[in-house]
C-alpha positions as CSV (number, residue, x, y, z in Angstrom):
1,X,91.6,-134.7,-38.5
2,X,90.8,-131.3,-40.2
3,X,92.6,-129.1,-42.7
4,X,93.8,-125.9,-40.9
5,X,96.0,-124.3,-43.6
6,X,96.5,-124.4,-47.4
7,X,99.4,-122.6,-49.0
8,X,100.7,-122.3,-52.6
9,X,104.3,-121.5,-53.5
10,X,105.7,-120.5,-56.9
11,X,108.9,-122.3,-57.9
12,X,110.7,-121.7,-61.2
13,X,112.2,-124.8,-62.8
14,X,114.9,-124.1,-65.4
15,X,115.7,-126.9,-67.9
16,X,119.0,-128.7,-68.4
17,X,118.6,-128.3,-72.2
18,X,117.8,-124.6,-71.9
19,X,114.4,-124.8,-73.6
20,X,111.6,-127.3,-74.5
21,X,110.0,-126.9,-77.9
22,X,106.9,-128.6,-79.4
23,X,104.3,-128.0,-82.1
24,X,103.3,-124.6,-83.5
25,X,106.6,-122.9,-82.5
26,X,105.7,-123.2,-78.8
27,X,108.5,-123.4,-76.3
28,X,109.2,-122.9,-72.6
29,X,112.6,-121.9,-71.1
30,X,111.7,-121.9,-67.4
31,X,108.6,-123.7,-66.0
32,X,106.4,-121.9,-63.5
33,X,105.4,-124.6,-61.0
34,X,103.1,-124.4,-58.0
35,X,103.9,-126.5,-54.9
36,X,100.8,-126.9,-52.8
37,X,101.0,-127.5,-49.0
38,X,98.1,-128.8,-47.0
39,X,98.4,-128.8,-43.2
40,X,96.1,-130.7,-40.9
41,X,95.3,-129.7,-37.3
42,X,97.5,-132.5,-35.9
43,X,100.5,-131.0,-37.7
44,X,100.6,-133.6,-40.6
45,X,101.6,-131.8,-43.8
46,X,101.1,-133.0,-47.4
47,X,102.5,-131.7,-50.7
48,X,101.3,-131.6,-54.2
49,X,102.5,-129.9,-57.4
50,X,100.9,-128.5,-60.5
51,X,103.0,-127.3,-63.5
52,X,101.2,-126.4,-66.7
53,X,103.1,-126.7,-70.0
54,X,103.0,-123.0,-70.6
55,X,99.7,-121.2,-71.3
56,X,99.0,-122.4,-74.8
57,X,99.0,-126.2,-74.3
58,X,95.9,-127.1,-72.3
59,X,93.2,-124.9,-70.7
60,X,95.5,-124.1,-67.8
61,X,98.1,-121.6,-66.9
62,X,100.5,-121.2,-64.0
63,X,99.2,-118.1,-62.4
64,X,95.7,-119.6,-62.6
65,X,96.7,-122.4,-60.3
66,X,97.5,-120.0,-57.5
67,X,94.5,-117.7,-58.2
68,X,92.2,-120.7,-58.2
69,X,93.6,-122.1,-54.9
70,X,93.0,-118.7,-53.3
71,X,89.4,-118.9,-54.4
72,X,88.9,-122.6,-53.5
73,X,90.9,-123.0,-50.3
74,X,88.5,-121.2,-47.9
75,X,85.8,-123.8,-48.6
76,X,88.2,-126.6,-47.6
77,X,89.3,-125.3,-44.2
78,X,87.9,-127.6,-41.5
79,X,87.4,-130.6,-43.8
80,X,89.0,-134.0,-43.3
81,X,91.9,-134.3,-45.8
82,X,91.8,-138.1,-45.6
83,X,88.3,-138.4,-47.0
84,X,89.3,-137.9,-50.6
85,X,86.0,-138.7,-52.3
86,X,84.1,-136.3,-50.1
87,X,86.7,-133.6,-50.5
88,X,86.7,-133.9,-54.3
89,X,82.9,-133.5,-54.4
90,X,83.2,-130.4,-52.2
91,X,85.9,-129.0,-54.5
92,X,83.7,-129.6,-57.6
93,X,80.7,-128.0,-55.8
94,X,82.8,-125.0,-54.8
95,X,84.4,-124.4,-58.2
96,X,83.0,-125.6,-61.5
97,X,85.7,-127.0,-63.8
98,X,89.3,-125.9,-63.5
99,X,90.6,-129.5,-62.6
100,X,94.2,-128.4,-62.7
101,X,93.5,-126.0,-59.8
102,X,92.3,-128.9,-57.6
103,X,95.0,-131.3,-58.6
104,X,97.7,-130.1,-56.2
105,X,95.3,-130.0,-53.2
106,X,94.2,-133.6,-54.0
107,X,97.8,-134.9,-54.3
108,X,98.7,-133.2,-51.0
109,X,95.8,-134.9,-49.3
110,X,96.8,-138.3,-50.6
111,X,100.3,-137.5,-49.1
112,X,98.6,-136.9,-45.8
113,X,96.5,-140.0,-46.0
114,X,99.6,-142.1,-46.7
115,X,101.4,-140.6,-43.7
116,X,98.4,-141.1,-41.4
117,X,98.0,-144.7,-42.6
118,X,101.7,-145.4,-42.5
119,X,101.6,-146.6,-46.1
120,X,103.1,-145.3,-49.4
121,X,100.6,-143.8,-51.8
122,X,101.1,-146.5,-54.4
123,X,99.8,-149.1,-51.9
124,X,96.7,-147.0,-51.3
125,X,96.2,-146.7,-55.1
126,X,96.1,-150.4,-55.5
127,X,99.5,-152.0,-54.8
128,X,103.0,-152.0,-56.0
129,X,103.9,-154.0,-59.2
130,X,107.5,-155.1,-59.5
131,X,110.6,-153.3,-58.5
132,X,110.3,-150.4,-61.0
133,X,108.7,-149.3,-64.2
134,X,109.6,-148.1,-67.7
135,X,110.1,-144.4,-68.7
136,X,110.0,-142.5,-72.0
137,X,112.1,-139.6,-72.9
138,X,110.6,-136.6,-74.7
139,X,112.8,-135.2,-77.5
140,X,112.4,-131.5,-77.9
141,X,111.6,-130.3,-81.5
142,X,114.8,-129.6,-83.4
143,X,116.3,-130.5,-86.8
144,X,116.0,-134.2,-87.8
145,X,119.8,-134.7,-87.3
146,X,119.8,-133.1,-83.9
147,X,116.8,-135.1,-82.7
148,X,118.4,-138.3,-83.9
149,X,121.6,-137.4,-82.0
150,X,119.6,-136.7,-78.8
151,X,117.9,-140.1,-79.0
152,X,121.3,-141.8,-79.3
153,X,122.5,-139.9,-76.2
154,X,119.4,-140.7,-74.1
155,X,119.6,-144.4,-75.0
156,X,123.0,-144.3,-73.3
157,X,121.1,-143.3,-70.1
158,X,118.9,-146.3,-70.4
159,X,115.8,-145.0,-72.1
160,X,114.2,-147.3,-74.7
161,X,111.0,-145.3,-75.5
162,X,111.3,-141.9,-77.2
163,X,108.6,-139.3,-77.8
164,X,109.5,-137.1,-80.7
165,X,108.0,-133.6,-80.7
166,X,106.7,-133.1,-84.2
167,X,103.5,-131.3,-85.4
168,X,105.4,-128.8,-87.6
169,X,106.0,-128.8,-91.3
170,X,104.9,-132.2,-92.6
171,X,108.0,-132.7,-94.8
172,X,110.3,-131.9,-92.0
173,X,108.4,-134.1,-89.6
174,X,108.6,-137.0,-92.0
175,X,112.4,-136.5,-92.0
176,X,112.5,-136.3,-88.2
177,X,110.7,-139.5,-87.8
178,X,112.8,-141.4,-90.4
179,X,116.1,-139.9,-89.1
180,X,115.3,-141.1,-85.5
181,X,113.9,-144.5,-86.6
182,X,117.2,-145.1,-88.4
183,X,119.2,-144.9,-85.2
184,X,116.9,-147.1,-83.1
185,X,117.9,-150.5,-81.9
186,X,115.8,-153.7,-81.5
187,X,113.4,-153.2,-78.6
188,X,113.3,-149.4,-78.8
189,X,109.9,-147.7,-79.2
190,X,109.2,-144.5,-81.1
191,X,106.3,-142.2,-80.7
192,X,105.7,-139.2,-83.0
193,X,103.8,-136.7,-80.8
194,X,102.2,-133.8,-82.8
195,X,100.6,-132.3,-79.7
196,X,97.5,-131.3,-81.9
197,X,99.9,-129.5,-84.3
198,X,98.8,-130.9,-87.8
199,X,95.8,-130.1,-89.8
200,X,94.0,-133.1,-91.2
201,X,95.6,-133.0,-94.6
202,X,99.1,-132.5,-93.0
203,X,98.5,-135.5,-90.7
204,X,97.4,-137.6,-93.6
205,X,100.6,-136.8,-95.5
206,X,102.8,-137.7,-92.6
207,X,101.2,-141.0,-91.8
208,X,101.4,-141.9,-95.5
209,X,105.0,-140.7,-95.6
210,X,106.1,-142.9,-92.7
211,X,103.9,-145.9,-93.5
212,X,106.9,-148.2,-93.6
213,X,108.3,-146.9,-90.2
214,X,107.6,-148.6,-86.9
215,X,106.2,-145.6,-85.1
216,X,103.2,-144.7,-82.9
217,X,101.2,-141.6,-83.9
218,X,100.1,-139.4,-81.0
219,X,97.3,-136.8,-81.1
220,X,98.0,-135.6,-84.6
221,X,95.2,-132.9,-84.7
222,X,93.4,-130.6,-82.3
223,X,89.9,-132.1,-82.4
224,X,88.8,-135.6,-81.4
225,X,86.9,-136.2,-84.7
226,X,89.9,-135.1,-86.7
227,X,92.2,-137.5,-84.8
228,X,89.7,-140.3,-85.3
229,X,89.6,-139.7,-89.0
230,X,93.4,-140.0,-89.2
231,X,93.3,-143.1,-87.0
232,X,90.9,-144.7,-89.5
233,X,93.2,-144.1,-92.4
234,X,96.5,-145.6,-90.9
235,X,97.5,-148.9,-89.4
236,X,100.1,-147.2,-87.1
237,X,99.5,-147.7,-83.4
238,X,97.6,-144.7,-82.2
239,X,97.9,-142.6,-79.0
240,X,95.3,-140.1,-77.7
241,X,96.3,-137.4,-75.2
242,X,94.9,-133.9,-75.3
243,X,91.4,-134.9,-76.3
244,X,91.0,-137.3,-73.4
245,X,90.2,-135.1,-70.4
246,X,87.7,-137.2,-68.4
247,X,85.8,-140.4,-68.0
248,X,83.3,-139.5,-70.7
249,X,86.0,-138.8,-73.3
250,X,87.8,-142.0,-72.3
251,X,84.7,-144.1,-72.8
252,X,83.9,-142.4,-76.1
253,X,87.5,-143.1,-77.3
254,X,87.2,-146.8,-76.4
255,X,83.8,-147.1,-78.0
256,X,85.1,-145.5,-81.2
257,X,88.3,-147.6,-81.3
258,X,90.1,-144.2,-81.3
259,X,93.3,-145.3,-79.6
260,X,95.6,-148.1,-78.7
261,X,97.3,-146.1,-75.9
262,X,96.0,-143.2,-73.9
263,X,98.1,-140.6,-72.0
264,X,96.7,-139.9,-68.6
265,X,97.9,-136.6,-67.1
266,X,97.2,-136.1,-63.4
267,X,96.4,-132.4,-63.4
268,X,94.2,-132.6,-66.5
269,X,91.9,-135.0,-64.6
270,X,92.1,-133.0,-61.3
271,X,94.4,-135.1,-59.1
272,X,95.1,-138.6,-58.1
273,X,91.5,-139.4,-56.9
274,X,90.0,-138.9,-60.4
275,X,92.8,-140.1,-62.5
276,X,92.8,-143.3,-60.4
277,X,89.2,-143.8,-61.7
278,X,90.4,-143.4,-65.2
279,X,93.4,-145.6,-64.7
280,X,91.2,-148.4,-63.2
281,X,88.7,-148.1,-66.1
282,X,91.6,-148.5,-68.6
283,X,92.7,-151.6,-66.8
284,X,89.2,-153.0,-67.0
285,X,88.9,-152.1,-70.7
286,X,92.5,-153.3,-71.6
287,X,93.7,-149.9,-72.7
288,X,97.5,-149.3,-72.4
289,X,98.5,-146.1,-70.7
290,X,101.2,-143.5,-70.3
291,X,101.0,-142.2,-66.8
292,X,102.3,-138.6,-66.4
293,X,101.4,-135.0,-65.9
294,X,101.8,-131.8,-67.9
295,X,105.2,-131.1,-66.3
296,X,106.8,-130.6,-62.8
297,X,109.7,-131.3,-60.6
298,X,110.3,-133.6,-57.6
299,X,106.8,-133.5,-56.1
300,X,105.0,-134.1,-59.4
301,X,107.4,-136.9,-60.3
302,X,106.8,-138.6,-56.9
303,X,103.0,-138.5,-57.6
304,X,103.4,-139.8,-61.1
305,X,105.7,-142.6,-59.7
306,X,103.1,-143.8,-57.2
307,X,100.3,-143.9,-59.8
308,X,102.5,-145.6,-62.4
309,X,104.0,-148.1,-59.9
310,X,100.5,-149.2,-58.9
311,X,99.4,-149.8,-62.5
312,X,99.6,-153.3,-63.9
313,X,102.9,-153.4,-66.0
314,X,101.3,-155.1,-69.0
315,X,99.0,-152.0,-69.3
316,X,101.7,-149.4,-68.4
317,X,103.0,-148.3,-71.8
318,X,105.4,-145.8,-70.2
319,X,105.8,-143.0,-67.6
320,X,108.1,-140.1,-67.1
321,X,110.6,-138.5,-64.7
322,X,110.2,-134.8,-65.1
323,X,112.6,-134.0,-62.3
324,X,115.4,-135.2,-64.5
325,X,114.6,-132.5,-67.1
326,X,115.0,-129.6,-64.7
327,X,118.0,-128.2,-62.8
328,X,116.3,-127.4,-59.4
329,X,115.5,-130.1,-56.8
330,X,112.5,-129.2,-54.6
331,X,112.4,-132.3,-52.4
332,X,114.7,-134.8,-50.8
333,X,114.2,-138.6,-51.3
334,X,112.3,-137.9,-54.6
335,X,112.4,-140.8,-57.1
336,X,115.4,-140.8,-59.4
337,X,115.8,-142.5,-62.8
338,X,118.1,-145.5,-63.0
339,X,118.8,-147.1,-66.4
340,X,115.7,-145.6,-67.9
341,X,113.4,-146.8,-65.1
342,X,111.8,-145.3,-62.0
343,X,110.5,-146.6,-58.7
344,X,108.0,-145.0,-56.2
345,X,109.2,-144.5,-52.6
346,X,108.3,-147.2,-50.0
347,X,108.0,-144.6,-47.3
348,X,104.6,-143.4,-46.1
349,X,102.8,-140.9,-48.3
350,X,104.7,-139.6,-51.3
351,X,107.9,-140.4,-49.4
352,X,109.5,-137.1,-50.0
353,X,110.7,-134.2,-47.8
354,X,110.2,-130.8,-49.2
355,X,113.3,-128.5,-49.4
356,X,111.9,-125.4,-47.7
357,X,114.9,-123.3,-48.7
358,X,113.6,-123.3,-52.3
359,X,110.0,-122.4,-51.5
360,X,110.4,-118.9,-50.2
361,X,107.2,-117.2,-49.0
362,X,103.8,-118.6,-50.1
363,X,102.0,-116.6,-52.8
364,X,98.7,-117.9,-51.3
365,X,98.1,-118.8,-47.7
366,X,94.6,-119.6,-46.3
367,X,93.9,-120.8,-42.8
């Protein structure tokens, strides 16, 4: 089996809530997502998706996904899409860095591998645990009262874990955390995610100001060392995200005791092949994980679901269903939230069927 064609399609994903806001005044109204299609010479087709959270979140941007694929794809034509380790080594040799560019190609090749093997991707990633898994809901940055009201509404949909977007004015963020904590019920979990938005002195004020609140603190500052310093001055459970972008960073964080939970984003690591390595390392080290990506629709949600469903539940802190945030469906049979939980498909590959009417013409096509 050989790759004979790689294409990349731009798909705009509007949000049900109109916009998504996080630290530093950053916001997105419509997500620019790239759906990647890899076609083998026997006609088997796989799909992946990469959707950066705007251009000012990580070192990635939407147009860069498609430009990178145009640069990378010619070196992959004629290669076996089912030999994932070899294919990833070739991608790394052909393009230094830019893991988010490679992610959609890697996911699409896992989709092909599953279809060829007649197995769902989660089985190939290690096996399915249980019937479903737990989700969190991200709460876009608003006033304390509005965020508390949103949490109450999402609890009615079955969510029990809530990720507040903070990282703004420390006094307001303290109010946000306390307002939301006041409406939680037993068994709910609260995460205050600053998305690198606080300076050290601001983060220190916030963790002191909410010292009596049951809340997880997530990535308070931009740099790893800054986050570690805040970690060492609070007894709140601590989550690391943006600073953990590979195996080396993960091992460093474990050695330093920098986190209780780590967020693993598929595109930040470069696809399912490499994030599986990170996931399995976390399992060996006993580090709890949130399995997710930067953003996406049905295809990204399917990939997330397979990785999360193949993760031991005692180490899966939470996951996400990004397709419930957006108004456009890009695939049939994509996983759908039920009572705050999600399940990966049991069909071969990702278990989805792409809606070709929403793709249009490819922006990149290499054969």
